C-alpha positions, 0 to 999 in steps of 0.5 A: 380527479383520478389525472390529479391523483395519479400526476400527485403519487408521481411527484410523491414518489420523485420527490420522496427521499430515497432510502439508503441501505447502510447494511454492509456485509461481507464474507467471514475470510474477507474480514478476518484472519485464520490464525495459524494460516500464513505464509513464512519468509526466507531469504538466501544469498546467491550470485547471478551470472551470464551478464551482459558487461552489466556485473559487479564491478572490482571494488565488490570484493564479496562477489569476487570472493563467492565466485571463487568459492563457488569454483572452489566447490566445483574442484577450481582453485583460483585466486581472487586477486586474479579474478576480474569479471563484470558478468557477475553480480551477488545478489540477495534472494527473498520468497514466502513459503505459502502456508501448508506448502509441500516437497516439491512445490515450486514458488516465485522469488524475487532477485535483487542486487546488493553490489553495483551492477548495473542491469541484472537482464539476462543473467541466470541465478545459480543454485541458493539455499532459502533460509528461514529465521530457524536458519534451517534452509526450506527452498532451493532457487534457481534459474533466469531472472526476468527484469522489468526494467532495461539500462543503456549507456553510451557516448556519455549519456546514459537512460534507465527505465524501471528497475532493472537490478531487481527481477522475479524468477517465476516458479524459480525455487521448489520446496525442500522442508516442509513446515510440521503441523496437523491442521486437523487435530487443533482443538480449536479456531482463533479469527483475527479481525482485520480492523479491531472493533468490538461490535464487528467482533460480536456480530462475528460471534453471533454468526458463528454460534447461529450457523452451527446451532451451539455457543462455540464461538466467544470474543477474546477482545475487540478484534480475537474471536475463538471458537470451540470445534464442535464433536461432529468436526473433532479431526475434521477443522478443514470441513469447519473452516470451509463452513465457516469462512463463507458466513455473512457478516455485518459491518459496521462503517467506521467515520473516518476521513483520510487525508493524504498532504502530499498529493492534496487527496481527500477521501471522505466516508459518507456517513461522516457527519459534521456539527454545525460550524460557519467556514471563512476562506480568503487568501492574501496575493501580494505580487513584486515585479521588478522591470529594467529601466535605463538612464540616458543623460542629455547630451553635452552633460558629461554623464553615463548612460546606467541602467535601473530596476522599477520595482512595483508592488501590489497586493490583491486581497481575495474576496472571502468565502463565507459558508455556514453548515448545518449540524448533521451535515455529511462529509460527502456533502460538505465536499460537494459544496466546498466543490461548488466554491472553487476550493482546492483540494489542499484547502480542503485539507487546511479545513478539515483539519480546522473543522477536527481541531473545533470539535464539529468533525465527529469522526477519525482524520487520518492524514497520510 
């Protein structure tokens, strides 16, 4: 009797459905961005020199003009028509000025060819001013360009790997101008959620108010949360942000199915539910084949030998695959059932679109 009781207890444990905890928790810094704390885009026009004959050709007039202007600033006067070089390339230099950057701080820059240069490998970027949207110079870039590709040609053949006309200069720019502002003096903080959701916004507000012990946070909309800085943190906004960014926030999983029609990739959320629906899938294959034949005349018939083609047309209709889905089945389970029937990813894309049109897919269907 005791052995039977133990056996039944083990059977109950093994057969009991596993309870899945659907609560997903993340830190505030991972689900929301603090407004006013961001980088700024910079751009400049420059010249790369020292190329091994892979620079811009003569028809790229602005490269020659840039080179002569550069020489003129160095006290050397040269006519643009007399300059014919292949080791110089005109480039656009881009970078992102990090938030709270200080003068003298270094940052990476990206160098991209604007002319018809074949490769920037081995080149050096000359001093280039990087401007912001306000046309002010915020950084200056210079240094050797690192290219993750190559291009070679010879005997009428050529080979190219990756993109030899674009490269990077690690720590290639120095910050010359700081963006003014005092973060500690701001009267409030504003967080912007990565994805708009009213439930998540209210949960963030509840977590912040519970952490600080007073109602200082409020949701302005489904994406924006405003936090009034308490008196004890006046002038110490940095400490407040450091305390809030590690708060745990319970997320609400979105019912979403992502489909990439180009590659036939389907990303299914396991929590997405499907209503009652029947799926019938079948295919008709038509094959047309052509076989060359030779028509040989009889002896002494004065006929000619001719060639012809024998065409055969056959149609093969596959046995339709039928699948009945019960209400409340998850899309993850549906994918397993479709895979068991041998449905290809591209067919699965069409099936999911049809289920959505039928109103049986209770989720957002996003097609890339």
